[in-house]
C-alpha positions in Angstrom: -50.7 -17.0 -25.7 -52.9 -13.8 -26.0 -55.2 -12.1 -23.5 -57.1 -9.3 -23.6 -56.3 -5.8 -21.5 -59.3 -6.8 -18.5 -58.6 -10.3 -17.9 -54.6 -8.8 -18.1 -55.5 -6.9 -15.5 -57.0 -9.4 -13.4 -54.8 -12.4 -13.6 -51.2 -10.5 -13.7 -49.8 -12.9 -11.4 -50.6 -15.9 -13.5 -49.1 -14.4 -16.3 -46.0 -13.3 -14.8 -45.8 -16.9 -13.6 -46.5 -17.9 -17.7 -43.7 -15.4 -18.8 -41.4 -17.0 -16.0 -41.2 -20.4 -17.7 -40.3 -18.7 -20.7 -43.6 -18.4 -22.2 -44.6 -14.7 -24.6 -47.7 -12.9 -23.5 -49.7 -10.4 -25.6 -51.9 -8.2 -24.4 -54.6 -7.5 -26.8 -57.3 -4.5 -27.2 -60.8 -4.5 -29.1 -58.4 -7.7 -30.7 -55.3 -5.8 -31.6 -52.0 -6.4 -30.2 -51.1 -3.4 -28.0 -48.2 -5.3 -25.6 -45.7 -7.8 -25.2 -45.3 -9.6 -21.7 -41.8 -11.5 -22.0 -39.2 -12.7 -19.7 -36.3 -10.1 -18.3 -32.5 -10.6 -19.8 -30.2 -12.1 -17.0 -28.5 -8.4 -17.0 -25.2 -8.0 -19.4 -21.6 -7.9 -17.9 -20.1 -4.3 -18.0 -16.4 -4.3 -19.6 -14.7 -1.6 -18.1 -12.1 0.0 -20.2 -14.2 -2.1 -23.6 -14.2 1.8 -25.5 -10.4 3.0 -24.7 -8.7 5.0 -27.1 -12.4 5.6 -29.1 -12.5 9.1 -27.8 -10.1 11.8 -26.2 -11.2 15.0 -24.2 -10.6 17.9 -26.2 -8.0 20.2 -24.2 -10.9 22.7 -23.9 -13.6 20.5 -22.5 -14.5 22.8 -19.6 -14.2 26.2 -21.6 -16.5 28.6 -20.9 -19.3 28.5 -24.2 -19.0 31.1 -26.3 -21.2 33.8 -25.8 -23.9 32.5 -29.3 -24.0 28.9 -27.6 -25.0 30.5 -24.1 -27.7 32.5 -25.4 -29.2 29.7 -27.3 -29.1 27.7 -23.9 -30.5 30.2 -22.0 -33.0 31.1 -25.0 -31.7 34.6 -25.2 -30.9 36.5 -28.4 -27.2 37.7 -28.2 -27.3 41.3 -26.8 -31.0 41.3 -25.7 -32.1 40.1 -22.6 
């Protein structure tokens, strides 16, 4: 189904019922498609531990940053403020 922006604004509840029934709604502006209104799929189940062993946190993970890197984060050039 295609509808213009104005029609989409004035009939959103009706369009949502169509989408909930499995239909896709394309919203157009000046006859050109600009958006697609589709139903949200069911949430996916997160699997804890799925990536175990894919990354190892380095020993120095929480060590202070080198001055030159810290200066880049702070927007300063090392040796100047």
